[in-house]
N, C-alpha and C positions, 0 to 999 in steps of 0.2 A: 504494500500500500504506500503510495507516495505521500510525503509530508507536504504541507502547504495549506493555503487558505482558499483552495478552489471551492467554488459553490457547486459546480456540476461534477458529479462523480461517475465512475464506471459502474456497470452492473455488478461486477464482483465486489467492489467497495460497498455498494448499496446493500447487497446481500449480507455482507459482513456487519454493516451497521444494523440491519434488520435483526440479525442473530443477537447482537449485543443488546439491542433495545428489548428484545424478548426477555432477557435476563436482567433487565434494569441496569445495564452496565454502560449504556451509550451516553455520551456527553450531550449537552444541549446543542452544540454545533453539529454533531453527527446526526442528531434527530432532525435538525433543520435541513441538512443536506439530503437526508433520506427522504423527507417529505417532498422536497423539490424534485428529487429524482422520480418518486412515485407518481408525480403529476403527469409526466410525459412517457413513462416506460410501463407498458402493459405487462410485460413479462415479469418485471419485479413486483408489480402490484399483485400479480397472481402468486408469486413466491411468498410475498408477505402475508397474503390471505391464508395460504396453505400452512404457513408457519404458525399463524395464530390458531388455526383449527387444531393443528397437531398439539400445540401447547395446552389448549383447553381439554383435549382428549386425555392427555397424559396426567393433567392435574385432577381430573374427575372422570376416571375410567368407567364407573358404573358397572363394574364386573362383579358377577356373583359366582363365587367359587364353591366347590363341593366341600363338604365336611371331611375331615381326615378319615373317619371310619368308613365312609362311603368309598373313598379312594382306595383304601386298603382292601375292601371287599371286592372291588372291581379288579384289582391286581391279582387277588387270589383266584377269582374266576378265570382270568386270562391265563394264569399259570396252569390251571387245571385243563383248560381247553387246549393249550399248547402241548401238554404232556400226553394227551389222548392220541 
């Protein structure tokens, strides 16, 4: 990434800023540059939207898992079927 006070950034820099912003590590200047880039770059807007969706899914997966005794019973049935 190049140092300097450029307002317009490349897509790779914008994606890096997007990732940093996702984890609340982006500076104000990086957020401004990212916002300006997203105005004119459709691909990076899509990347940013997908990044936000993924973050939401990871934070709140809404996954229901089996209880351990049910898992163990399934393992035993599988072992029995495989030994037949």
